[in-house]
Backbone as numpy.savetxt, mean C-alpha at the origin, in Angstrom:
# Nx Ny Nz CAx CAy CAz Cx Cy Cz
-11.48 2.15 -5.64 -12.25 3.22 -5.20 -13.06 4.19 -5.42
-5.51 0.02 0.23 -5.07 0.38 1.27 -4.35 0.49 0.92
6.27 -4.34 13.05 7.17 -4.78 11.96 8.21 -5.61 12.68
8.39 -7.03 12.44 9.37 -7.34 13.48 9.97 -8.71 13.37
11.17 -8.62 13.38 11.84 -9.87 13.13 13.14 -9.91 13.86
13.40 -11.01 14.50 14.66 -11.11 15.23 15.73 -11.65 14.30
16.90 -11.07 14.43 17.99 -11.49 13.56 18.42 -12.90 13.92
18.93 -13.60 12.95 19.37 -14.97 13.19 19.39 -15.74 11.90
19.37 -17.03 11.99 19.39 -17.85 10.79 18.06 -17.77 10.09
18.08 -17.97 8.78 16.87 -17.88 7.95 16.64 -19.23 7.29
15.36 -19.58 7.18 15.00 -20.80 6.46 14.09 -20.44 5.30
14.16 -21.19 4.26 13.37 -20.88 3.08 11.90 -21.18 3.33
11.01 -20.40 2.69 9.58 -20.59 2.79 9.00 -20.94 1.44
7.66 -21.09 1.36 7.03 -21.46 0.09 7.11 -20.34 -0.92
7.13 -20.66 -2.19 7.13 -19.64 -3.23 5.73 -19.06 -3.35
5.62 -17.86 -3.96 4.32 -17.25 -4.13 3.46 -18.03 -5.10
4.07 -18.71 -6.06 3.30 -19.56 -6.96 2.60 -20.66 -6.17
3.32 -21.22 -5.21 2.72 -22.27 -4.39 1.62 -21.70 -3.51
1.83 -20.48 -3.04 0.81 -19.82 -2.23 -0.47 -19.65 -3.02
-0.34 -19.16 -4.24 -1.54 -18.95 -5.07 -2.26 -20.27 -5.34
-1.49 -21.33 -5.62 -2.09 -22.63 -5.89 -2.86 -23.11 -4.67
-2.30 -22.88 -3.49 -2.97 -23.28 -2.26 -4.25 -22.49 -2.06
-4.18 -21.17 -2.33 -5.35 -20.33 -2.16 -6.48 -20.75 -3.09
-6.14 -21.10 -4.32 -7.15 -21.48 -5.28 -7.84 -22.78 -4.90
-7.14 -23.61 -4.15 -7.71 -24.90 -3.82 -8.30 -24.98 -2.43
-8.38 -23.86 -1.73 -8.89 -23.89 -0.37 -9.94 -22.81 -0.19
-10.81 -23.00 0.80 -11.82 -22.01 1.11 -11.21 -20.88 1.90
-11.70 -19.67 1.65 -11.19 -18.52 2.37 -11.83 -18.48 3.75
-11.04 -18.30 4.82 -11.63 -18.17 6.14 -12.34 -16.85 6.28
-13.22 -16.76 7.26 -13.96 -15.53 7.49 -13.03 -14.44 7.99
-13.52 -13.18 7.90 -12.70 -12.07 8.39 -12.42 -12.22 9.87
-13.44 -12.71 10.61 -13.25 -12.86 12.05 -12.19 -13.88 12.37
-12.22 -15.03 11.65 -11.26 -16.09 11.95 -9.87 -15.75 11.49
-9.73 -14.74 10.61 -8.41 -14.39 10.09 -7.60 -13.57 11.07
-8.26 -12.97 12.04 -7.55 -12.10 12.96 -6.76 -12.92 13.96
-5.59 -12.39 14.29 -4.80 -12.98 15.35 -4.00 -14.18 14.94
-4.09 -14.58 13.69 -3.35 -15.75 13.26 -1.87 -15.44 13.18
-1.07 -16.30 13.73 0.38 -16.11 13.71 1.02 -17.20 12.87
2.18 -16.88 12.36 2.91 -17.83 11.52 4.26 -18.11 12.13
4.58 -19.38 12.27 5.90 -19.74 12.79 6.88 -19.83 11.64
8.14 -19.76 12.00 9.16 -19.92 10.97 9.73 -18.60 10.53
10.83 -18.67 9.78 11.51 -17.46 9.33 11.63 -17.47 7.82
11.81 -16.27 7.25 11.94 -16.15 5.81 13.33 -16.51 5.36
13.51 -16.49 4.07 14.81 -16.83 3.51 15.36 -15.69 2.71
16.61 -15.33 2.98 17.24 -14.25 2.23 17.44 -14.64 0.78
17.44 -15.94 0.51 17.64 -16.40 -0.86 16.34 -16.64 -1.58
15.19 -16.32 -0.93 13.91 -16.62 -1.54 13.72 -15.92 -2.86
14.19 -14.67 -2.94 13.99 -13.92 -4.17 14.67 -14.61 -5.35
15.77 -15.30 -5.11 16.47 -15.97 -6.18 15.69 -17.16 -6.70
14.74 -17.66 -5.89 13.97 -18.83 -6.28 12.69 -18.49 -7.01
12.30 -17.21 -7.01 11.10 -16.83 -7.74 11.37 -16.94 -9.23
10.38 -17.35 -9.97 10.62 -17.65 -11.37 10.99 -16.45 -12.22
10.51 -15.26 -11.85 10.70 -14.09 -12.69 11.79 -13.19 -12.13
12.61 -12.65 -13.00 13.59 -11.64 -12.64 13.42 -10.47 -13.58
13.70 -9.27 -13.09 13.55 -8.11 -13.96 14.44 -8.23 -15.19
15.53 -8.98 -15.09 16.40 -9.19 -16.24 15.79 -10.16 -17.25
14.77 -10.92 -16.80 14.17 -11.93 -17.65 12.82 -11.51 -18.22
12.20 -10.51 -17.63 10.84 -10.16 -18.04 10.64 -8.66 -17.96
10.27 -8.04 -19.06 10.03 -6.61 -19.07 8.66 -6.32 -18.49
8.53 -5.13 -17.89 7.24 -4.75 -17.33 6.21 -4.60 -18.46
4.97 -5.01 -18.23 3.95 -4.95 -19.30 3.59 -3.53 -19.67
3.33 -3.32 -20.96 2.94 -2.02 -21.48 1.54 -2.09 -22.08
0.81 -0.97 -22.06 -0.49 -0.95 -22.73 -0.31 -1.00 -24.24
-1.36 -1.42 -24.95 -2.72 -1.61 -24.43 -2.88 -2.93 -23.68
-3.62 -2.85 -22.55 -4.02 -4.02 -21.80 -5.40 -4.45 -22.26
-5.87 -5.59 -21.85 -7.25 -5.98 -22.17 -8.23 -4.93 -21.65
-9.18 -4.55 -22.48 -10.21 -3.61 -22.04 -11.02 -4.27 -20.92
-11.16 -3.55 -19.79 -11.81 -4.16 -18.64 -12.32 -3.10 -17.69
-13.33 -3.46 -16.93 -13.87 -2.59 -15.90 -14.41 -3.46 -14.79
-14.25 -2.98 -13.56 -14.78 -3.69 -12.41 -15.62 -2.73 -11.57
-16.63 -3.26 -10.88 -17.34 -2.42 -9.92 -16.42 -2.07 -8.76
-16.62 -0.89 -8.17 -15.80 -0.48 -7.04 -16.01 -1.40 -5.86
-14.97 -1.67 -5.08 -13.63 -1.08 -5.10 -12.65 -1.76 -6.07
-13.06 -2.84 -6.72 -12.18 -3.57 -7.62 -11.37 -4.61 -6.88
-11.06 -5.71 -7.60 -10.28 -6.79 -7.01 -9.04 -7.06 -7.85
-7.90 -7.13 -7.20 -6.66 -7.45 -7.90 -6.71 -8.85 -8.48
-7.42 -9.75 -7.82 -7.51 -11.14 -8.28 -8.15 -11.25 -9.65
-8.91 -10.24 -10.05 -9.61 -10.28 -11.33 -9.00 -9.33 -12.36
-7.87 -8.73 -12.04 -7.23 -7.78 -12.94 -6.35 -8.52 -13.94
-6.34 -8.04 -15.19 -5.53 -8.67 -16.24 -4.79 -7.59 -17.02
-3.44 -7.65 -17.02 -2.60 -8.61 -16.32 -2.56 -8.33 -14.82
-2.17 -9.32 -14.04 -2.09 -9.13 -12.61 -0.98 -8.13 -12.27
-1.27 -7.20 -11.36 -0.21 -6.29 -10.92 0.95 -7.07 -10.29
2.14 -6.57 -10.48 3.33 -7.25 -9.98 3.72 -6.70 -8.61
3.80 -7.57 -7.63 4.11 -7.15 -6.27 5.22 -7.98 -5.63
5.67 -9.06 -6.28 6.62 -9.96 -5.63 8.03 -9.38 -5.51
8.39 -8.43 -6.38 9.73 -7.81 -6.37 10.82 -8.86 -6.27
10.97 -9.73 -7.27 11.91 -10.85 -7.18 13.37 -10.43 -7.07
13.70 -9.24 -7.52 15.10 -8.80 -7.45 15.41 -8.04 -6.16
14.42 -7.85 -5.31 14.62 -7.12 -4.06 15.02 -8.10 -2.95
16.17 -7.85 -2.36 16.66 -8.70 -1.28 16.59 -7.95 0.05
15.89 -8.54 1.00 15.78 -7.92 2.31 17.09 -7.95 3.06
17.27 -6.96 3.95 18.51 -6.88 4.73 18.24 -6.55 6.19
17.03 -6.83 6.67 16.72 -6.62 8.07 16.50 -5.17 8.47
16.13 -4.32 7.51 15.96 -2.90 7.82 14.80 -2.64 8.78
13.83 -3.56 8.82 12.66 -3.36 9.66 12.52 -4.47 10.70
13.63 -5.08 11.07 13.60 -6.09 12.12 12.98 -5.52 13.40
12.16 -6.34 14.07 11.54 -5.96 15.34 10.66 -4.73 15.21
9.98 -4.60 14.07 9.05 -3.49 13.87 7.69 -4.03 13.47
6.65 -3.21 13.70 5.27 -3.53 13.35 4.72 -2.41 12.48
4.10 -2.77 11.36 3.54 -1.78 10.45 2.05 -2.01 10.26
1.30 -0.94 10.23 -0.13 -0.96 9.94 -0.34 -0.24 8.61
-0.95 -0.93 7.64 -1.07 -0.42 6.28 -2.54 -0.37 5.89
-3.07 0.82 5.58 -4.44 0.90 5.08 -4.42 0.68 3.57
-5.50 0.12 3.06 -5.50 -0.25 1.65 -4.44 -1.29 1.37
-4.18 -2.16 2.34 -3.08 -3.12 2.24 -3.42 -4.41 1.55
-4.63 -4.55 1.06 -5.04 -5.81 0.43 -4.55 -5.96 -1.00
-4.30 -4.85 -1.68 -3.99 -4.93 -3.11 -3.14 -3.75 -3.53
-2.71 -3.76 -4.80 -2.00 -2.63 -5.36 -0.74 -2.28 -4.59
-0.51 -0.99 -4.40 0.68 -0.52 -3.70 0.72 -1.07 -2.28
-0.42 -1.09 -1.60 -0.46 -1.56 -0.23 0.02 -2.99 -0.08
-0.38 -3.85 -1.00 0.08 -5.25 -0.95 1.59 -5.33 -1.16
2.10 -4.62 -2.14 3.53 -4.67 -2.42 4.33 -4.16 -1.23
3.82 -3.12 -0.56 4.49 -2.59 0.62 4.49 -3.63 1.74
3.36 -4.29 1.95 3.27 -5.32 2.99 4.30 -6.42 2.76
4.45 -6.85 1.51 5.38 -7.92 1.18 6.82 -7.49 1.44
7.20 -6.29 1.00 8.58 -5.84 1.22 8.86 -5.53 2.68
7.87 -5.01 3.40 8.07 -4.81 4.84 8.34 -6.16 5.51
7.58 -7.17 5.12 7.80 -8.50 5.69 9.18 -9.03 5.31
9.59 -8.78 4.09 10.91 -9.25 3.65 12.02 -8.55 4.42
11.74 -7.35 4.90 12.72 -6.63 5.71 12.59 -6.95 7.20
11.70 -7.89 7.55 11.62 -8.34 8.93 10.45 -7.85 9.74
9.48 -7.18 9.12 8.37 -6.60 9.85 7.17 -7.54 9.90
6.44 -7.50 11.00 5.08 -8.03 11.05 4.14 -6.91 10.61
3.05 -7.27 9.96 2.16 -6.24 9.42 0.71 -6.51 9.78
-0.07 -5.44 9.77 -1.53 -5.51 9.84 -2.04 -4.72 8.65
-3.05 -5.23 7.97 -3.59 -4.53 6.81 -5.06 -4.22 7.01
-5.44 -3.00 6.63 -6.82 -2.54 6.68 -7.37 -2.57 5.25
-8.61 -3.00 5.11 -9.22 -3.12 3.78 -10.73 -3.18 3.96
-11.47 -2.94 2.88 -12.92 -3.04 2.93 -13.35 -4.51 2.96
-14.44 -4.83 3.63 -14.87 -6.24 3.72 -15.04 -6.91 2.36
-15.46 -6.18 1.35 -15.64 -6.77 0.02 -14.31 -7.09 -0.67
-13.21 -6.68 -0.06 -11.89 -6.98 -0.60 -11.23 -8.16 0.11
-12.03 -8.97 0.80 -11.50 -10.07 1.59 -10.65 -11.02 0.76
-11.09 -11.30 -0.46 -10.35 -12.23 -1.33 -8.93 -11.75 -1.57
-8.77 -10.48 -1.87 -7.43 -9.92 -2.07 -6.64 -9.93 -0.77
-7.31 -9.60 0.33 -6.62 -9.55 1.62 -6.04 -10.91 1.99
-6.76 -11.98 1.69 -6.27 -13.32 1.99 -4.99 -13.63 1.21
-4.94 -13.18 -0.03 -3.73 -13.42 -0.83 -2.56 -12.61 -0.30
-2.84 -11.38 0.14 -1.78 -10.58 0.74 -1.24 -11.23 2.00
-2.14 -11.73 2.83 -1.68 -12.40 4.05 -0.81 -13.60 3.71
-1.22 -14.37 2.71 -0.43 -15.53 2.33 0.94 -15.12 1.81
1.00 -14.01 1.07 2.29 -13.53 0.54 3.20 -13.07 1.67
2.63 -12.41 2.67 3.42 -11.98 3.83 3.93 -13.20 4.60
3.06 -14.18 4.80 3.46 -15.39 5.52 4.52 -16.17 4.75
4.50 -16.07 3.42 5.53 -16.72 2.62 6.89 -16.10 2.86
6.90 -14.85 3.37 8.15 -14.20 3.74 8.57 -14.54 5.16
7.77 -15.38 5.85 8.10 -15.80 7.19 7.63 -14.87 8.29
6.74 -13.94 7.95 6.24 -12.99 8.95 4.74 -13.15 9.12
4.16 -12.39 10.05 2.75 -12.47 10.37 1.98 -11.32 9.75
0.70 -11.59 9.43 -0.16 -10.56 8.82 -1.53 -10.61 9.47
-1.90 -9.55 10.16 -3.20 -9.43 10.80 -4.16 -8.75 9.83
-5.34 -9.33 9.63 -6.35 -8.76 8.75 -7.35 -7.96 9.57
-7.59 -6.71 9.18 -8.49 -5.82 9.91 -9.46 -5.18 8.92
-10.57 -5.84 8.60 -11.53 -5.26 7.65 -12.30 -4.11 8.26
-12.54 -3.08 7.46 -13.30 -1.93 7.93 -13.09 -0.74 7.02
-13.70 0.39 7.39 -13.71 1.58 6.54 -13.03 2.74 7.27
-11.98 3.29 6.68 -11.23 4.38 7.33 -12.02 5.67 7.39
-13.17 5.75 6.76 -14.01 6.94 6.89 -14.59 7.06 8.29
-14.56 5.96 9.03 -15.12 5.89 10.37 -14.00 6.08 11.40
-14.03 7.18 12.14 -12.97 7.48 13.10 -12.87 6.40 14.17
-13.99 5.86 14.62 -13.96 4.82 15.64 -13.31 3.55 15.11
-13.56 3.23 13.83 -12.89 2.06 13.26 -11.38 2.27 13.23
-10.93 3.46 12.88 -9.49 3.72 12.83 -8.85 3.51 14.20
-9.53 3.93 15.25 -9.03 3.69 16.60 -8.98 2.20 16.90
-10.01 1.48 16.44 -10.04 0.03 16.68 -8.94 -0.68 15.91
-8.66 -0.23 14.69 -7.60 -0.86 13.88 -6.25 -0.74 14.57
-5.98 0.43 15.13 -4.72 0.63 15.87 -4.71 -0.25 17.12
-5.82 -0.28 17.82 -5.89 -1.07 19.05 -5.68 -2.56 18.77
-6.33 -3.08 17.72 -6.18 -4.49 17.39 -4.74 -4.83 17.00
-4.10 -3.91 16.29 -2.70 -4.14 15.91 -1.81 -4.23 17.14
-2.01 -3.33 18.08 -1.20 -3.34 19.30 -1.54 -4.54 20.17
-2.83 -4.92 20.23 -3.21 -6.11 20.99 -2.54 -7.36 20.41
-2.40 -7.41 19.10 -1.81 -8.57 18.44 -0.30 -8.62 18.57
0.36 -7.48 18.37 1.82 -7.46 18.28 2.52 -6.78 19.47
1.76 -6.04 20.26 2.35 -5.39 21.42 2.98 -4.05 21.16
2.94 -3.57 19.91 3.56 -2.29 19.56 3.11 -1.86 18.17
3.42 -0.61 17.83 3.20 -0.08 16.49 4.34 0.86 16.18
5.00 0.66 15.03 6.18 1.45 14.67 6.02 2.23 13.37
5.23 1.70 12.45 5.09 2.33 11.14 3.61 2.35 10.75
3.12 3.52 10.41 1.77 3.66 9.85 1.89 4.05 8.39
1.24 3.29 7.51 1.18 3.63 6.09 -0.26 3.96 5.75
-0.53 5.22 5.45 -1.85 5.65 5.00 -1.89 5.53 3.48
-2.71 4.58 2.99 -2.68 4.29 1.56 -4.08 4.12 0.96
-5.10 3.93 1.77 -6.45 3.72 1.24 -6.89 4.92 0.40
-7.65 4.66 -0.67 -8.04 5.76 -1.56 -9.33 5.44 -2.30
-10.02 6.51 -2.68 -11.21 6.43 -3.54 -11.07 7.48 -4.62
-11.39 7.10 -5.86 -11.38 8.10 -6.94 -12.48 7.78 -7.95
-12.99 8.84 -8.57 -14.01 8.70 -9.61 -13.88 9.84 -10.59
-13.54 9.53 -11.84 -13.44 10.55 -12.88 -14.82 11.15 -13.18
-14.83 12.45 -13.39 -16.04 13.15 -13.86 -15.59 14.24 -14.82
-16.31 14.40 -15.93 -15.91 15.38 -16.93 -16.13 16.82 -16.47
-17.13 17.06 -15.63 -17.46 18.41 -15.21 -17.65 18.47 -13.70
-17.38 19.63 -13.13 -17.64 19.81 -11.71 -19.11 19.61 -11.39
-19.97 19.86 -12.37 -21.40 19.68 -12.16 -21.78 18.21 -12.00
-20.88 17.31 -12.42 -21.15 15.88 -12.32 -20.71 15.29 -10.98
-19.96 16.06 -10.20 -19.47 15.57 -8.91 -20.58 15.76 -7.88
-21.20 14.67 -7.47 -22.29 14.75 -6.51 -21.76 15.02 -5.10
-22.65 15.46 -4.24 -22.27 15.66 -2.85 -21.79 14.35 -2.24
-22.45 13.24 -2.61 -22.08 11.93 -2.07 -20.67 11.56 -2.49
-20.33 11.74 -3.78 -18.98 11.42 -4.24 -17.96 12.33 -3.58
-18.26 13.62 -3.52 -17.32 14.58 -2.94 -17.00 14.22 -1.50
-18.03 13.89 -0.73 -17.81 13.56 0.68 -17.08 12.24 0.82
-17.43 11.24 0.00 -16.74 9.96 0.11 -15.26 10.09 -0.22
-14.94 10.87 -1.25 -13.54 11.05 -1.64 -12.75 11.71 -0.51
-13.29 12.77 0.06 -12.57 13.46 1.13 -12.51 12.62 2.41
-13.59 11.94 2.73 -13.58 11.14 3.96 -12.61 9.97 3.87
-12.50 9.38 2.69 -11.55 8.27 2.52 -10.11 8.77 2.45
-9.88 9.77 1.62 -8.52 10.14 1.24 -7.81 11.09 2.20
-8.55 11.90 2.94 -7.88 12.81 3.86 -8.41 12.67 5.29
-9.73 12.53 5.47 -10.25 12.28 6.81 -9.65 11.00 7.36
-9.64 9.95 6.53 -9.11 8.67 6.97 -7.65 8.74 7.36
-6.86 9.51 6.61 -5.44 9.68 6.95 -5.30 10.37 8.30
-6.12 11.41 8.51 -6.06 12.14 9.77 -6.49 11.25 10.93
-7.61 10.51 10.74 -8.09 9.63 11.80 -7.05 8.57 12.18
-6.43 7.97 11.17 -5.45 6.92 11.45 -4.23 7.49 12.17
-3.76 8.64 11.71 -2.59 9.25 12.35 -2.91 9.64 13.79
-4.09 10.22 14.00 -4.48 10.64 15.36 -4.55 9.43 16.30
-5.06 8.32 15.79 -5.16 7.12 16.61 -3.79 6.49 16.87
-2.88 6.60 15.91 -1.59 5.91 16.01 -0.56 6.67 16.82
-0.54 7.99 16.71 0.55 8.78 17.29 0.79 8.52 18.78
-0.25 8.38 19.60 0.03 8.14 21.02 0.80 6.86 21.30
0.81 5.95 20.33 1.47 4.66 20.52 2.82 4.57 19.80
3.16 5.58 19.02 4.42 5.56 18.28 5.56 6.02 19.18
6.69 5.35 19.04 7.86 5.66 19.84 8.86 6.48 19.04
9.88 6.97 19.70 10.96 7.64 19.00 11.54 6.71 17.94
11.70 7.21 16.73 12.20 6.39 15.63 11.11 5.80 14.78
9.84 6.03 15.15 8.73 5.53 14.35 8.53 6.40 13.11
7.67 5.92 12.21 7.48 6.64 10.95 6.03 6.54 10.48
5.58 7.59 9.82 4.30 7.60 9.12 4.60 7.87 7.65
4.05 7.04 6.77 4.25 7.21 5.34 2.88 7.34 4.68
2.64 8.47 4.03 1.38 8.72 3.34 1.52 8.50 1.84
0.42 8.16 1.19 0.41 8.02 -0.26 -0.25 9.24 -0.88
0.53 10.02 -1.61 0.01 11.17 -2.32 -0.22 10.82 -3.78
0.03 11.77 -4.68 -0.20 11.52 -6.11 0.33 12.68 -6.93
0.67 12.38 -8.16 1.02 13.44 -9.10 -0.13 14.43 -9.26
-1.36 13.94 -9.10 -2.51 14.83 -9.26 -2.55 15.90 -8.18
-1.93 15.62 -7.03 -1.86 16.62 -5.97 -0.82 17.68 -6.25
0.05 17.45 -7.25 1.09 18.41 -7.62 0.67 19.28 -8.80
0.04 18.64 -9.79 -0.29 19.39 -11.00 -1.78 19.40 -11.32
-2.60 18.77 -10.46 -4.04 18.76 -10.70 -4.43 17.75 -11.76
-5.74 17.56 -11.90 -6.29 16.68 -12.94 -7.70 17.15 -13.24
-7.95 17.52 -14.49 -9.21 18.18 -14.82 -10.43 17.30 -14.63
-10.27 15.97 -14.65 -11.40 15.07 -14.45 -11.37 14.39 -13.08
-10.43 14.79 -12.23 -10.35 14.27 -10.86 -10.28 15.45 -9.89
-11.29 16.29 -9.96 -11.28 17.53 -9.17 -11.21 17.25 -7.68
-12.07 16.37 -7.21 -12.10 16.08 -5.77 -10.91 15.24 -5.35
-10.56 14.25 -6.14 -9.44 13.36 -5.82 -8.12 14.14 -5.75
-7.86 14.97 -6.78 -6.60 15.71 -6.79 -6.55 16.71 -5.64
-7.70 17.25 -5.25 -7.74 18.17 -4.10 -7.34 17.43 -2.82
-7.82 16.20 -2.66 -7.44 15.44 -1.46 -5.97 15.09 -1.47
-5.42 14.81 -2.64 -4.00 14.46 -2.69 -3.11 15.67 -2.39
-3.54 16.84 -2.85 -2.82 18.05 -2.46 -2.90 18.27 -0.96
-4.06 17.96 -0.38 -4.23 18.08 1.07 -3.31 17.10 1.81
-3.15 15.89 1.25 -2.27 14.90 1.87 -0.83 15.41 1.88
-0.40 16.04 0.80 0.96 16.58 0.75 1.16 17.65 1.83
0.18 18.53 1.99 0.27 19.58 3.00 0.18 18.98 4.41
-0.69 17.99 4.58 -0.82 17.30 5.86 0.49 16.63 6.25
1.15 16.03 5.27 2.44 15.38 5.53 3.45 16.37 6.08
3.59 17.51 5.44 4.56 18.51 5.87 4.20 19.09 7.23
2.92 19.34 7.45 2.48 19.90 8.73 2.67 18.92 9.87
2.29 17.66 9.66 2.43 16.65 10.70 3.90 16.38 10.99
4.74 16.45 9.96 6.18 16.27 10.16 6.72 17.35 11.11
6.28 18.58 10.91 6.70 19.66 11.81 6.18 19.43 13.22
4.96 18.92 13.31 4.33 18.71 14.61 5.00 17.61 15.42
5.55 16.59 14.74 6.08 15.41 15.43 7.60 15.34 15.46
8.28 16.30 14.87 9.73 16.20 14.77 10.40 16.17 16.14
9.87 16.88 17.10 10.48 16.87 18.43 10.31 15.53 19.13
9.32 14.76 18.71 9.13 13.42 19.26 9.96 12.38 18.50
10.73 12.83 17.51 11.56 11.95 16.71 10.72 10.93 15.93
9.54 11.38 15.50 8.69 10.58 14.63 8.68 11.25 13.25
9.10 10.52 12.25 9.23 11.09 10.91 7.94 10.86 10.10
7.59 11.84 9.26 6.39 11.76 8.42 6.78 12.15 7.00
6.55 11.25 6.06 6.89 11.51 4.66 5.78 11.00 3.75
5.90 11.30 2.47 4.85 10.97 1.51 5.46 10.47 0.21
4.87 9.43 -0.35 5.22 8.93 -1.68 4.11 9.36 -2.64
4.46 10.05 -3.71 3.47 10.57 -4.66 3.68 9.94 -6.03
3.00 8.82 -6.30 3.22 8.13 -7.58 2.46 8.77 -8.73
2.92 8.45 -9.92 2.15 8.69 -11.12 1.22 7.51 -11.34
0.87 7.19 -12.58 -0.06 6.08 -12.84 0.57 4.73 -12.49
-0.12 3.97 -11.64 0.33 2.65 -11.23 -0.77 1.65 -11.57
-0.40 0.44 -11.95 -1.37 -0.58 -12.37 -1.97 -1.25 -11.12
-3.16 -0.79 -10.73 -3.84 -1.32 -9.56 -5.34 -1.39 -9.84
-6.11 -2.07 -8.98 -7.57 -2.15 -9.17 -8.26 -0.79 -9.10
-7.65 0.18 -8.43 -8.27 1.50 -8.29 -8.67 2.10 -9.63
-7.80 1.96 -10.61 -8.04 2.61 -11.90 -9.01 1.82 -12.77
-8.94 0.51 -12.73 -9.86 -0.31 -13.52 -11.29 -0.20 -12.97
-11.41 0.08 -11.67 -12.73 0.25 -11.07 -13.27 1.66 -11.29
-12.47 2.53 -11.89 -12.87 3.92 -12.11 -13.09 4.23 -13.58
-12.16 3.81 -14.42 -12.19 4.22 -15.82 -13.06 3.31 -16.70
-13.45 3.84 -17.85 -14.12 3.04 -18.87 -13.13 2.00 -19.39
-13.62 0.85 -19.88 -12.73 -0.23 -20.30 -11.64 0.21 -21.29
-11.99 1.01 -22.29 -10.99 1.41 -23.29 -9.93 2.31 -22.67
-10.33 3.18 -21.76 -9.35 4.06 -21.10 -8.48 3.28 -20.13
-9.07 2.30 -19.46 -8.29 1.47 -18.54 -7.22 0.70 -19.30
-7.53 0.30 -20.53 -6.58 -0.45 -21.34 -5.36 0.38 -21.71
-5.48 1.71 -21.69 -4.39 2.60 -22.05 -3.74 3.26 -20.83
-4.05 2.78 -19.65 -3.57 3.40 -18.41 -2.05 3.48 -18.39
-1.53 4.68 -18.18 -0.09 4.89 -18.08 0.64 5.08 -19.39
-0.05 5.00 -20.50 0.60 5.06 -21.81 1.24 6.42 -22.09
0.72 7.47 -21.47 1.21 8.82 -21.75 2.45 9.20 -20.95
2.92 8.34 -20.07 4.15 8.65 -19.33 5.34 8.52 -20.27
6.48 9.14 -19.96 7.66 8.98 -20.80 8.07 7.52 -20.98
7.81 6.67 -19.98 8.13 5.24 -20.11 7.05 4.47 -20.86
5.96 5.15 -21.21 4.87 4.60 -22.01 4.20 3.39 -21.35
4.15 3.41 -20.03 3.49 2.32 -19.30 3.22 2.78 -17.88
2.29 2.12 -17.20 2.11 2.42 -15.77 3.20 1.75 -14.95
3.46 2.28 -13.79 4.37 1.61 -12.88 3.70 0.39 -12.26
4.50 -0.54 -11.81 4.00 -1.70 -11.09 4.16 -1.46 -9.58
3.26 -2.02 -8.78 3.37 -1.82 -7.32 4.75 -2.17 -6.77
5.38 -3.22 -7.31 6.70 -3.62 -6.81 7.77 -2.57 -7.11
7.52 -1.68 -8.06 8.49 -0.62 -8.37 8.35 0.57 -7.43
7.20 0.68 -6.79 6.93 1.80 -5.89 7.24 1.44 -4.44
7.02 0.18 -4.09 7.12 -0.25 -2.69 8.48 0.04 -2.04
9.61 -0.06 -2.74 10.88 0.24 -2.07 10.96 1.66 -1.50
10.22 2.60 -2.07 10.22 3.95 -1.52 9.59 3.97 -0.13
8.61 3.11 0.08 7.97 3.02 1.39 8.91 2.36 2.40
9.72 1.42 1.95 10.75 0.86 2.82 11.74 1.94 3.20
12.15 2.73 2.22 13.11 3.81 2.46 12.63 4.76 3.56
11.36 5.17 3.47 10.85 6.12 4.46 10.57 5.48 5.81
10.34 4.17 5.84 10.08 3.49 7.12 11.37 3.15 7.85
12.47 3.03 7.10 13.73 2.55 7.65 14.60 3.69 8.18
14.96 3.61 9.44 15.88 4.60 10.01 17.28 4.47 9.43
17.61 3.27 8.95 18.92 3.09 8.33 19.03 3.90 7.04
17.90 4.18 6.40 17.89 4.88 5.12 17.55 6.35 5.23
16.61 6.70 6.13 16.04 8.05 6.06 15.86 8.71 7.42
16.78 8.45 8.35 16.64 9.00 9.70 16.69 10.53 9.73
17.24 11.16 8.70 17.34 12.62 8.65 16.32 13.24 7.69
15.33 12.45 7.29 14.37 12.90 6.28 12.97 12.90 6.88
12.32 14.04 6.88 10.92 14.14 7.30 10.28 15.33 6.59
8.99 15.21 6.32 8.26 16.28 5.63 8.47 16.30 4.14
8.98 15.22 3.57 9.26 15.18 2.13 8.13 14.52 1.36
7.96 14.95 0.11 7.03 14.32 -0.84 7.87 13.81 -2.00
7.95 12.51 -2.13 8.80 11.89 -3.16 7.93 11.49 -4.35
8.20 12.08 -5.51 7.42 11.81 -6.72 8.05 10.67 -7.51
7.23 9.70 -7.89 7.65 8.55 -8.69 6.78 8.53 -9.95
7.29 9.11 -11.04 6.42 9.49 -12.15 6.76 8.83 -13.47
7.59 7.82 -13.50 7.86 7.13 -14.75 8.56 7.98 -15.79
9.39 8.91 -15.35 10.16 9.74 -16.27 9.66 11.15 -16.40
8.45 11.45 -15.89 7.94 12.82 -15.94 8.73 13.68 -14.96
9.10 14.87 -15.39 9.93 15.74 -14.53 9.30 17.07 -14.19
8.27 17.49 -14.93 7.72 18.82 -14.72 7.02 18.93 -13.37
6.31 17.87 -12.93 5.59 17.93 -11.66 6.54 17.81 -10.48
7.62 17.04 -10.64 8.56 16.81 -9.55 9.40 18.05 -9.28
């Protein structure tokens, strides 16, 4: 710079390795043809045991990573090493059965990992992403379908209020309901001085990171029922600032305040609003922003000396979406900082 399953017997689906092999050997369908596609079949509770990697078998990668840079918005498919989103040790338990989730920025990074775990918990999902991220979006859809659930692709820009209304409408037209909104789309650009932040960058950052959150929430709320949830993505930068991310950190602080205010506004409707505020996570967002040498060291300064992986953050989004876990929690900002304690 982005729920619903009936209880019953489960059947095993394809592994993600097989999904990737299939994607590499087939042409990607157009954005238009991707909408409305449904998948038959159910996921398998034992699927995680069949994935080749287990956290007990493979340690999370640490920097230095290969020096690399991508033009914005960046593609996860071209990131090295690939961000981890499969969460092989996470076993679904039906926490989101019969629910529908709409996830902005759902094509890659945290958004993709959240889509996969929501599907593993029984949710159907819709993901919003920029048209140039179609390649990543297709892989996310395949990963969701590998969990036995459906994934609606909705390309567009959350800076546009009318698009946000359309994204909600298409989700409801496809699934008949909306239960969880995840605001996750983001734009960031490091600048050494405030004098380097152009009007164009300043407006794009705010329109993506806070206007888009407001637009999506405003469009979704009339359709949310009692027990629904909104989960926003904040940041450590919104807690302690960042001298080279003046505009970005300001929007993240605004997201934290928006979360608390909207939670107060919706509590009588029994709609919960919470926020996950991560530290450095290995996603395309950072490689598309930083210089190659700095990208190679991303996350090295955390106490764990590495960035978090999307699969390590995604369970927090399940927690806030699930009434079984967090029915008494609203207006909270949960910091996931890799061992840092001063900001939390």
